[in-house]
C-alpha positions in Angstrom: -92.9 -82.3 -96.6 -94.3 -85.9 -97.0 -95.6 -86.9 -100.1 -99.8 -87.5 -100.4 -100.7 -90.6 -102.0 -103.6 -90.8 -104.3 -104.9 -93.9 -103.7 -107.2 -94.6 -101.0 -107.0 -96.8 -97.8 -110.9 -97.7 -98.7 -111.4 -101.2 -98.6 -112.8 -103.1 -102.0 -115.1 -104.7 -99.8 -116.8 -101.8 -98.9 -117.8 -101.2 -102.6 -119.0 -104.6 -102.6 -120.7 -105.0 -99.6 -122.9 -101.6 -100.6 -123.6 -102.4 -103.9 -125.2 -105.7 -102.8 -126.9 -103.7 -100.3 -128.7 -101.7 -102.7 -128.9 -104.4 -105.0 -127.2 -102.9 -107.7 -125.3 -104.8 -110.4 -121.9 -103.8 -110.9 -123.0 -101.9 -114.6 -125.3 -99.6 -111.9 -122.5 -99.1 -109.4 -119.9 -98.3 -112.1 -122.4 -95.6 -113.7 -122.9 -94.1 -110.5 -119.6 -93.4 -109.9 -119.3 -92.5 -113.4 -116.8 -95.3 -114.2 -116.8 -97.9 -116.8 -117.4 -101.3 -115.9 -114.4 -102.8 -116.7 -112.5 -100.0 -114.0 -115.0 -100.5 -111.2 -114.7 -104.4 -111.5 -110.9 -103.4 -111.4 -111.6 -101.9 -107.7 -113.7 -104.7 -106.5 -111.9 -107.3 -107.2 -108.9 -105.6 -105.6 -106.6 -105.5 -109.0 -106.1 -101.8 -108.8 -105.9 -99.5 -105.5 -108.8 -97.2 -105.3 -108.1 -93.5 -106.2 -109.2 -90.8 -103.7 -111.7 -89.3 -106.4 -113.6 -92.6 -106.4 -113.6 -93.0 -102.6 -115.0 -89.7 -102.6 -117.5 -90.1 -105.1 -118.4 -93.4 -103.5 -118.7 -91.5 -99.8 -121.3 -88.9 -101.4 -123.5 -91.6 -102.8 -123.2 -93.7 -99.5 -124.0 -90.9 -97.2 -126.5 -88.7 -98.7 -128.0 -91.8 -100.3 -128.2 -90.1 -103.8 -128.3 -91.8 -107.1 -127.6 -90.1 -110.6 -131.1 -91.3 -111.5 -132.2 -88.8 -108.7 -131.0 -85.7 -110.5 -133.2 -83.7 -112.5 -131.6 -81.7 -115.4 
């Protein structure tokens, strides 16, 4: 059985382009994804591979056009 990678094939430019389309700062994008600013910057600059968990969170934000600020608790 082939071992599955825990990293995404997602391109770092997808993060950058979406963030700019929304007009969000890196701080805001990191908050939306539930990451520290430092960790988000690693992914956006390509210094670290993007984990599947971050790709999944990004997918929900992008495809459902939701923000954590839209959720009422």
